[in-house]
C-alpha positions as CSV (number, residue, x, y, z in Angstrom):
1,M,4.2,18.3,30.3
2,D,6.8,21.0,29.6
3,R,7.3,22.4,33.2
4,G,11.0,23.2,32.6
5,E,12.7,19.9,33.5
6,A,15.6,18.5,31.8
7,L,14.6,16.6,28.8
8,H,14.9,12.9,29.1
9,W,16.8,10.8,26.3
10,W,13.6,10.0,24.3
11,Q,12.6,13.7,24.2
12,T,15.9,14.8,22.6
13,R,16.6,15.7,18.9
14,W,19.2,13.0,18.6
15,F,16.7,10.5,19.7
16,V,14.3,11.8,16.9
17,A,17.3,11.4,14.6
18,L,18.1,7.9,15.7
19,A,14.5,6.8,15.5
20,T,14.2,8.1,11.9
21,F,17.4,6.5,10.9
22,L,16.3,3.1,12.3
23,A,13.0,3.3,10.3
24,I,15.0,3.1,7.2
25,V,17.3,0.1,8.1
26,P,14.9,-2.7,6.8
27,L,15.2,-1.0,3.3
28,L,18.9,-0.4,3.0
29,W,19.9,-4.1,1.7
30,P,17.4,-5.0,-0.7
31,E,18.0,-3.7,-4.4
32,I,14.3,-3.4,-4.9
33,P,12.1,-3.0,-1.8
34,P,10.1,-6.2,-1.4
35,L,6.6,-4.6,-1.4
36,V,3.9,-6.6,-3.0
37,D,2.7,-4.1,-5.7
38,L,6.0,-2.0,-6.1
39,P,7.4,-3.9,-8.8
40,G,4.0,-3.4,-10.9
41,H,4.3,0.3,-10.4
42,M,8.1,0.2,-11.5
43,G,6.8,-1.4,-14.7
44,R,4.4,1.6,-15.2
45,Y,7.3,4.1,-14.5
46,R,9.4,2.5,-17.2
47,V,6.5,3.0,-19.6
48,Q,6.1,6.5,-18.4
49,L,9.7,7.3,-18.9
50,D,10.4,5.7,-22.2
51,Y,6.9,5.8,-23.9
52,A,7.8,8.1,-26.7
53,Q,11.1,6.2,-27.4
54,Y,10.0,2.8,-28.1
55,P,7.1,2.1,-30.5
56,H,6.3,-1.3,-29.1
57,L,5.3,0.2,-25.7
58,R,2.7,2.3,-27.6
59,E,1.5,-0.9,-29.4
60,W,0.9,-2.6,-26.0
61,Y,-0.1,0.2,-23.5
62,N,-1.8,3.6,-23.4
63,F,-0.2,6.2,-21.2
64,N,-1.9,9.5,-21.0
65,W,-1.0,12.2,-18.3
66,S,-4.0,13.5,-16.2
67,L,-4.4,15.4,-12.9
68,M,-5.6,12.7,-10.3
69,G,-5.0,12.2,-6.7
70,N,-2.6,9.3,-7.0
71,L,0.7,10.8,-8.5
72,G,3.2,10.9,-5.8
73,V,6.0,8.7,-7.0
74,D,4.8,9.0,-10.5
75,L,6.0,12.6,-10.5
76,L,9.0,12.2,-8.1
77,I,10.6,9.6,-10.3
78,I,10.9,12.0,-13.3
79,P,13.7,14.2,-12.0
80,L,15.3,11.5,-9.7
81,H,15.6,8.9,-12.2
82,R,18.0,11.1,-14.3
83,I,20.2,11.4,-11.3
84,F,20.1,7.9,-9.8
85,G,18.6,5.6,-12.5
86,L,15.0,4.2,-12.0
87,E,15.6,1.4,-9.6
88,L,17.8,3.5,-7.2
89,A,15.5,6.4,-7.5
90,V,12.5,4.2,-6.5
91,K,14.5,2.7,-3.6
92,L,15.3,6.2,-2.1
93,I,11.8,7.5,-2.5
94,V,10.4,4.4,-0.7
95,I,13.1,4.7,1.9
96,T,11.8,8.2,2.9
97,I,8.2,7.0,3.5
98,P,8.8,5.2,7.0
99,A,11.3,7.9,7.9
100,I,9.0,10.8,7.4
101,T,6.1,8.6,9.1
102,V,8.2,8.1,12.2
103,A,9.4,11.7,12.3
104,G,5.8,13.0,11.8
105,M,4.4,10.8,14.7
106,L,7.1,12.3,16.9
107,M,6.4,15.8,15.9
108,I,2.8,15.4,16.6
109,A,3.5,13.9,20.0
110,R,5.9,16.8,20.7
111,E,3.3,19.4,19.6
112,V,0.3,18.1,21.5
113,H,2.1,17.0,24.8
114,G,4.8,19.6,25.0
115,R,7.3,17.0,25.1
116,I,7.5,13.5,23.6
117,P,5.8,11.1,26.0
118,A,7.4,7.6,26.5
119,T,4.3,5.8,25.4
120,A,4.8,7.4,21.8
121,L,7.7,5.0,21.1
122,F,5.0,2.2,20.9
123,A,3.4,3.9,17.9
124,L,6.7,4.0,15.8
125,P,6.6,0.4,14.4
126,L,3.3,1.2,12.8
127,A,5.5,2.9,10.0
128,Y,6.0,-0.7,8.7
129,A,2.2,-1.6,8.8
130,F,0.6,-4.0,6.4
131,P,-0.6,-1.3,3.8
132,F,3.1,-0.4,3.4
133,H,4.2,-4.1,2.9
134,F,1.4,-4.2,0.2
135,G,3.2,-1.6,-1.7
136,F,0.7,1.1,-1.6
137,V,3.5,3.6,-2.0
138,N,1.6,6.7,-3.1
139,F,-0.8,6.1,-0.2
140,A,2.0,5.6,2.2
141,L,3.9,8.7,0.9
142,S,0.8,10.8,1.3
143,M,0.1,9.5,4.8
144,G,3.7,10.5,6.0
145,M,3.4,13.8,4.4
146,A,0.0,14.2,6.1
147,L,1.5,13.4,9.7
148,L,4.3,15.9,9.1
149,A,1.9,18.5,8.0
150,F,-0.4,17.9,10.9
151,G,2.5,18.3,13.3
152,W,3.3,21.6,11.6
153,W,-0.4,22.7,11.7
154,L,-0.4,22.2,15.4
155,R,2.9,24.1,15.8
156,L,1.7,27.2,13.8
157,A,-1.5,27.3,15.9
158,R,0.6,27.1,19.0
159,L,2.6,30.1,17.8
160,R,-0.6,31.6,16.6
161,E,0.8,32.1,13.1
162,F,-2.5,31.7,11.6
163,A,-2.2,33.9,8.6
164,F,1.1,32.2,7.7
165,R,-0.5,28.9,8.2
166,S,-3.3,29.6,5.8
167,M,-1.0,30.8,3.2
168,V,1.4,27.6,3.2
169,F,-1.4,25.0,3.6
170,L,-3.2,26.0,0.6
171,P,-0.7,24.8,-1.6
172,L,0.4,22.1,0.7
173,S,-3.1,20.6,0.7
174,I,-3.0,20.4,-3.1
175,L,0.4,18.7,-2.9
176,I,-0.7,16.1,-0.7
177,W,-3.8,15.4,-2.7
178,I,-1.9,14.9,-5.9
179,T,0.3,12.6,-4.0
180,H,-2.6,10.6,-2.9
181,T,-6.3,11.6,-2.0
182,F,-6.1,9.5,1.2
183,G,-3.5,11.6,2.8
184,W,-5.2,14.9,2.0
185,G,-8.4,13.4,3.6
186,V,-6.7,12.3,6.8
187,L,-5.0,15.6,7.2
188,G,-8.3,17.3,7.0
189,V,-9.9,15.1,9.7
190,L,-7.0,15.7,11.9
191,A,-6.8,19.4,11.3
192,F,-10.5,19.9,12.0
193,S,-10.6,17.9,15.2
194,A,-7.5,19.7,16.5
195,E,-9.2,23.1,15.6
196,L,-12.3,22.1,17.2
197,I,-10.6,21.4,20.6
198,R,-8.7,24.6,20.2
199,Q,-11.6,26.8,19.5
200,H,-13.4,25.1,22.4
201,D,-10.6,25.8,24.9
202,E,-10.4,29.3,24.0
203,R,-14.0,29.9,24.7
204,R,-14.3,27.8,27.9
205,G,-16.4,29.4,30.5
206,E,-18.6,31.4,28.0
207,D,-22.2,30.4,27.2
208,F,-23.2,27.2,25.5
209,V,-23.4,28.5,22.2
210,A,-20.1,30.1,22.3
211,A,-18.3,27.2,23.9
212,W,-19.9,24.3,22.1
213,V,-21.6,25.5,18.8
214,L,-19.4,28.3,17.5
215,P,-16.4,26.2,17.7
216,W,-17.8,23.9,14.9
217,F,-18.1,26.9,12.8
218,H,-14.7,28.5,13.4
219,A,-12.9,25.3,13.0
220,G,-14.6,24.8,9.7
221,V,-13.3,28.4,8.7
222,Q,-10.0,27.7,9.6
223,C,-9.8,24.6,7.6
224,L,-11.2,25.9,4.4
225,V,-7.6,26.3,3.3
226,L,-7.5,22.5,2.9
227,A,-10.7,22.4,0.8
228,P,-9.4,23.5,-2.8
229,P,-8.5,19.8,-3.7
230,L,-12.3,19.1,-3.6
231,L,-12.6,20.9,-6.8
232,L,-9.7,18.8,-8.3
233,M,-11.6,15.7,-6.8
234,L,-14.7,16.7,-8.6
235,A,-13.0,17.2,-11.9
236,W,-11.2,13.8,-11.5
237,R,-14.1,11.8,-10.6
238,S,-16.5,13.2,-13.2
239,G,-14.3,11.8,-16.0
240,H,-14.2,8.2,-17.1
241,V,-13.2,6.4,-14.0
242,S,-13.8,2.7,-13.9
243,G,-14.4,0.4,-10.8
244,Q,-17.1,0.1,-8.2
245,T,-17.5,1.4,-4.7
246,G,-19.0,-1.1,-2.5
247,D,-18.7,-3.7,0.2
248,W,-19.9,-1.7,3.1
249,F,-19.9,-2.6,6.8
250,N,-18.0,-5.8,6.0
251,W,-17.4,-6.4,9.7
252,R,-15.5,-9.5,9.3
253,A,-12.9,-7.8,6.7
254,K,-12.6,-4.7,9.2
255,T,-11.9,-7.1,12.1
256,L,-9.1,-9.1,10.1
257,W,-7.6,-5.7,9.1
258,V,-7.2,-4.9,12.7
259,T,-5.5,-8.1,13.5
260,Q,-3.3,-8.0,10.5
261,V,-2.0,-4.4,11.0
262,F,1.6,-5.8,11.4
263,R,1.1,-8.6,8.9
264,D,4.7,-9.6,7.4
265,R,6.1,-13.2,7.9
266,W,5.7,-14.6,11.4
267,Q,1.9,-14.7,12.6
268,L,2.4,-15.1,16.2
269,F,4.8,-12.3,16.5
270,D,2.8,-10.0,14.2
271,I,-0.5,-10.7,16.1
272,A,1.3,-10.4,19.5
273,S,2.6,-7.1,18.5
274,V,-0.9,-5.9,17.8
275,G,-1.8,-7.1,21.2
276,I,0.7,-5.0,22.8
277,L,-0.8,-1.8,21.2
278,F,-4.4,-2.7,22.4
279,F,-2.9,-3.5,26.0
280,L,-1.5,-0.1,26.2
281,L,-4.7,1.6,24.8
282,F,-6.7,-0.3,27.5
283,K,-4.1,0.3,30.2
284,A,-4.5,4.1,29.4
285,V,-8.3,4.0,30.2
286,R,-7.8,2.0,33.6
287,D,-4.4,3.4,34.8
288,P,-5.0,6.5,37.1
289,N,-1.5,7.6,36.2
290,I,-2.1,7.7,32.3
291,Q,-4.5,9.8,30.5
292,Y,-5.6,10.6,26.9
293,S,-5.0,13.9,25.2
294,R,-8.4,15.5,24.4
295,N,-6.8,16.8,20.9
296,L,-5.7,13.6,19.6
297,G,-8.6,11.5,21.3
298,L,-11.1,13.4,19.3
299,S,-8.9,13.0,16.2
300,G,-8.9,9.1,17.0
301,L,-12.8,9.1,17.3
302,F,-13.1,10.9,14.0
303,L,-10.8,8.5,12.3
304,L,-12.7,5.5,13.8
305,A,-15.9,6.8,12.3
306,V,-14.2,7.2,9.0
307,F,-13.1,3.6,9.4
308,I,-16.4,2.3,10.3
309,F,-18.2,4.1,7.3
310,L,-15.7,3.5,4.6
311,P,-16.4,0.7,2.4
312,R,-13.7,-2.0,1.3
313,I,-13.7,-0.9,-2.2
314,V,-13.6,2.7,-3.4
315,F,-13.7,3.3,-7.2
316,G,-12.3,-0.3,-7.9
317,S,-9.4,0.1,-5.3
318,A,-9.7,-2.5,-2.6
319,Y,-8.5,-2.4,0.9
320,A,-9.5,1.3,1.3
321,D,-10.7,0.8,4.8
322,M,-7.6,-1.4,5.7
323,R,-5.3,1.4,4.9
324,L,-6.6,3.6,7.7
325,V,-6.1,1.0,10.5
326,P,-2.3,1.6,11.3
327,F,-2.8,5.4,11.5
328,L,-6.1,5.1,13.6
329,L,-3.9,3.0,16.1
330,A,-1.1,5.3,15.8
331,I,-3.2,8.4,16.6
332,G,-4.6,6.5,19.7
333,I,-1.2,5.6,21.0
334,L,0.1,9.1,20.4
335,A,-2.8,10.5,22.4
336,I,-1.5,8.8,25.6
337,R,0.5,10.6,28.1
338,P,1.3,10.4,31.8
339,K,-0.5,12.3,34.4
340,P,1.3,14.8,36.5
341,G,3.2,13.0,39.2
342,L,4.4,10.0,37.3
343,S,8.0,9.1,38.4
344,I,11.0,9.7,36.1
345,R,11.8,6.1,36.8
346,G,8.3,4.7,35.8
347,A,8.6,6.9,32.5
348,G,12.1,5.8,31.9
349,L,11.0,2.2,32.1
350,V,8.0,2.7,29.6
351,A,10.4,4.4,27.4
352,L,12.8,1.4,27.3
353,L,10.1,-0.9,26.7
354,G,8.8,1.2,23.9
355,M,12.3,1.3,22.4
356,A,12.7,-2.5,22.8
357,F,9.3,-3.0,20.9
358,F,10.4,-0.7,18.3
359,T,13.8,-2.2,17.7
360,A,12.4,-5.7,18.1
361,R,9.9,-4.8,15.1
362,I,12.6,-3.1,13.1
363,G,15.0,-6.2,13.4
364,A,12.2,-8.7,12.4
365,T,11.5,-6.6,9.5
366,T,14.9,-6.3,8.3
367,Y,15.5,-9.9,8.4
368,S,12.2,-10.5,6.6
369,F,13.2,-8.2,3.8
370,F,16.4,-9.9,3.5
371,L,14.8,-13.1,2.9
372,Y,12.3,-11.6,0.3
373,D,15.3,-9.9,-1.4
374,K,16.9,-13.4,-1.8
375,A,13.7,-14.8,-3.4
376,Y,13.6,-11.7,-5.9
377,D,17.2,-12.4,-6.8
378,R,16.6,-16.1,-7.4
379,E,13.5,-15.4,-9.7
380,L,15.0,-12.3,-11.5
381,K,17.8,-14.5,-12.9
382,A,15.3,-15.7,-15.7
383,L,15.6,-12.1,-17.1
384,A,19.3,-12.7,-18.3
385,H,17.7,-15.1,-20.8
386,L,14.9,-13.0,-22.0
387,P,15.5,-10.8,-25.0
388,A,14.8,-7.1,-24.8
389,G,11.2,-6.2,-26.0
390,A,10.0,-9.7,-25.7
391,R,6.1,-10.5,-25.6
392,L,6.1,-12.3,-22.4
393,V,3.1,-13.8,-20.4
394,S,3.8,-14.7,-16.9
395,F,2.2,-17.0,-14.4
396,V,2.9,-16.6,-10.6
397,G,2.0,-19.3,-8.2
398,E,-0.7,-18.5,-5.5
399,T,-2.8,-20.6,-3.1
400,C,-6.5,-20.2,-2.1
401,Y,-5.9,-19.7,1.5
402,N,-4.8,-16.3,2.1
403,E,-1.6,-17.3,3.8
404,W,-0.2,-15.0,6.4
405,T,3.3,-14.8,4.7
406,M,2.7,-13.4,1.3
407,T,5.5,-14.5,-1.5
408,R,5.6,-10.8,-2.7
409,L,6.2,-12.2,-6.1
410,Q,2.7,-11.4,-7.4
411,H,3.9,-8.5,-9.5
412,V,7.6,-9.4,-9.9
413,P,6.9,-10.1,-13.8
414,A,6.6,-6.2,-14.3
415,L,10.4,-6.0,-13.6
416,A,10.8,-7.8,-17.1
417,L,8.8,-4.7,-18.4
418,E,11.2,-2.3,-16.3
419,R,14.4,-4.1,-17.0
420,R,13.9,-5.6,-20.5
421,L,11.0,-3.4,-22.0
422,A,9.1,-6.7,-22.3
423,Y,5.2,-7.0,-22.4
424,T,3.9,-8.4,-19.1
425,N,0.5,-9.3,-18.2
426,D,0.4,-8.1,-14.6
427,Q,-0.3,-4.3,-15.0
428,W,-3.4,-2.9,-13.7
429,S,-5.8,-1.4,-16.3
430,M,-8.3,0.8,-14.7
431,P,-9.0,4.0,-16.8
432,G,-9.1,7.1,-14.5
433,A,-7.5,5.3,-11.6
434,Q,-4.0,5.3,-13.1
435,L,-2.0,6.8,-15.9
436,L,-1.5,3.5,-17.7
437,T,-4.0,1.1,-19.3
438,V,-3.5,-2.0,-21.6
439,R,-4.3,-1.9,-25.2
440,Y,-2.7,-5.2,-26.3
441,R,-5.9,-6.7,-27.8
442,A,-4.1,-9.8,-28.9
443,A,-3.6,-10.9,-25.4
444,K,-7.3,-11.2,-24.9
445,R,-8.0,-12.3,-21.3
446,F,-4.5,-12.5,-20.4
447,A,-3.7,-8.8,-21.0
448,H,-3.5,-7.4,-17.5
449,D,-3.9,-8.1,-13.6
450,P,-4.8,-10.7,-12.3
451,S,-4.2,-12.8,-15.2
452,Q,-0.7,-13.5,-14.0
453,I,-1.9,-15.3,-10.9
454,V,-2.3,-19.1,-11.2
455,T,-3.5,-21.7,-8.6
456,H,-3.7,-25.4,-8.2
457,V,-7.4,-25.5,-8.2
458,Q,-10.3,-22.9,-9.0
459,C,-10.4,-20.4,-5.9
460,P,-13.9,-19.4,-4.8
461,R,-14.6,-15.8,-5.6
462,E,-11.3,-15.3,-7.3
463,W,-10.5,-14.6,-11.0
464,W,-7.3,-16.6,-10.8
465,R,-7.0,-19.6,-13.1
466,P,-5.7,-23.2,-12.2
467,V,-2.2,-23.7,-13.9
468,P,-3.4,-26.1,-16.6
469,W,-6.0,-23.8,-17.8
470,A,-3.7,-20.8,-18.0
471,L,-1.2,-22.8,-20.0
472,A,-3.9,-24.3,-22.3
473,R,-5.8,-21.2,-22.9
474,F,-3.3,-18.2,-23.2
475,P,-3.3,-16.9,-26.9
476,R,0.1,-18.4,-28.1
477,D,0.0,-16.1,-31.1
478,A,0.1,-13.2,-28.9
479,F,3.2,-14.2,-27.0
480,D,6.7,-15.6,-27.5
481,Y,7.9,-16.4,-24.0
482,V,6.3,-17.8,-20.7
483,W,7.5,-17.1,-17.3
484,M,6.6,-19.5,-14.6
485,I,7.3,-18.1,-11.1
486,R,6.7,-20.7,-8.5
487,P,3.7,-22.3,-9.8
488,P,1.7,-25.1,-8.2
489,A,2.5,-28.6,-9.4
490,Y,0.8,-29.2,-12.9
491,P,1.0,-32.2,-15.3
492,K,4.2,-31.5,-17.6
493,R,2.1,-32.3,-20.7
494,F,0.8,-28.8,-20.4
495,E,4.2,-27.4,-21.3
496,Q,3.5,-28.9,-24.9
497,G,4.8,-26.3,-27.3
498,L,7.0,-24.6,-24.6
499,I,10.8,-24.9,-24.8
500,P,12.5,-24.6,-21.6
501,I,15.5,-22.0,-21.7
502,W,16.0,-21.6,-17.9
503,R,14.8,-23.4,-14.8
504,D,15.4,-23.0,-11.2
505,G,13.3,-25.3,-9.0
506,T,9.7,-25.0,-10.0
507,S,10.2,-21.7,-11.9
508,G,11.2,-21.5,-15.4
509,L,11.4,-19.5,-18.6
510,F,10.0,-21.1,-21.8
511,R,10.0,-20.0,-25.4
512,V,6.7,-20.5,-27.2
513,D,7.0,-22.7,-30.4
514,H,4.3,-21.4,-32.5
515,R,4.4,-24.4,-34.8
516,V,3.3,-26.8,-31.9
517,P,-0.7,-26.4,-31.0
518,A,-1.5,-25.7,-27.5
519,P,-2.5,-28.7,-25.1
520,I,-6.2,-29.4,-24.5
521,V,-7.7,-29.9,-21.2
522,R,-9.2,-33.3,-21.3
523,R,-12.8,-34.1,-20.8
524,G,-13.5,-34.2,-17.0
525,E,-9.9,-33.4,-16.1
526,L,-10.3,-30.0,-14.7
527,P,-13.5,-27.7,-14.6
528,A,-13.3,-24.7,-16.6
529,P,-13.1,-21.3,-14.7
530,R,-16.6,-19.8,-14.9
531,W,-15.4,-16.8,-17.0
532,E,-13.7,-19.3,-19.5
533,R,-16.7,-21.3,-20.4
534,E,-18.2,-18.7,-23.0
535,I,-15.0,-18.4,-25.0
536,I,-14.3,-22.3,-24.9
537,L,-17.8,-22.6,-26.5
538,N,-17.3,-19.8,-29.1
539,D,-13.7,-19.8,-30.3
540,G,-13.4,-23.2,-31.6
541,R,-10.4,-24.4,-29.6
542,Q,-12.1,-27.1,-28.0
543,P,-15.2,-29.1,-29.0
544,A,-18.4,-28.0,-27.8
545,S,-19.1,-31.3,-26.1
546,N,-15.9,-31.1,-24.1
547,A,-16.6,-27.6,-23.2
548,T,-20.3,-28.4,-21.9
549,Q,-18.6,-31.4,-20.0
550,A,-16.3,-29.0,-18.3
551,A,-19.1,-26.5,-17.4
552,N,-21.1,-29.2,-15.9
553,G,-18.2,-30.3,-13.8
554,N,-18.1,-27.1,-11.9
């Protein structure tokens, strides 16, 4: 594409700077980025930073440093919290993620095509895809770093700085792996596919072996500088790592991940946005004026194969395959370029449409985050009434229907840990997957995630409890306060022994009166969750006949 013509507005440095700035706009207003899992991570950061200072944290949680491929924000927060404080430091780190993701996409487009094609602007909204909204911050940070690193990999290959590239990408690959394993893996796939095309092009016209077989070998040799994290991976995964790997070839889930790639608040708008991307991908196949880059086209095919063969759950971590979808689509969009001869007017119109699409998505996300921030502010007023170091059990309302608009309140209880150093029952506890595990035995089955999620009825295939069972069964001697966050409606008699100290709508903060016994679920009133039946029979808190009746009712 670079034939010496003047740069168009979407190919200039000021546009790259503008697009990078627009990418951070949705995160400027909220005090806490409203990403589903992020408050839970912030609770862990607080334990990490203050573990040695407060003995009660050591009574409730284990925190042990170890080298693993999931430490991006966990490490960055150490120096930054000393300058900005924990919450502002987290916000600044999260703000950089969509910024470097957009910058990485534009850098890749520039290196592959010579100049940024107008169609590349349609990929930029994918910086705010569903995995980012879910709060997979270490993953998203590593993917932004991987995109920038891949752009640099291509640039150094264009400049034929192979020795320098090997020297810098050896430590860079380790750094990206430590941030999150996924980014390192995607960088390896992108780098290998790009090298394969480059090696083939340099041997074009030679015999079959030289042009089609040797490129695989030489591409592998060039990518050996990205291989050292394999040793770190083996050391990490050979230790005590909990969690299964499974749910292979779940085509229904994989199809849903594609349709939900922009999932945020407005279902029709989000699905229509995905439709625009697929229309562009399809048009590039049929339109004689548009073509795909062989470089990124091969990268896209490799990533598609990874998506197909990647299971939904890896080492107990769900949504593994879902996380790849936005970047698979982004590479496909970035691979598109106009064929020689497309008029400037035509390219300019495409660029304007792409910029309008990017701006519309950013505007909608900004307003959506503003609304989520108001919900956070409303619920967090409860913390003004919670004493520091409290033993707190929280129950957050959820439905069984996987509604498009998520409340993003599922891990808000962890902000009680972050702000008030209180115990919260929403922390993840998977040895080897994260640095923190829960050790508070008195909490029993209300010790960690997902015990904070409550519903109106028992949801199929979920470990969530109906509200009455949660209020009746949590061990009252282990907790002093109960935080109800937008729970479903429940009979008020289940507040027996709970003294309200703050209410706002259906939400409320209660102090546990340990002199009053917990309520009992009446016979036939509500079937017991299947995992509760054994403890009902064995711990003596409900007569066996009642327990049998409850078990038979489900």
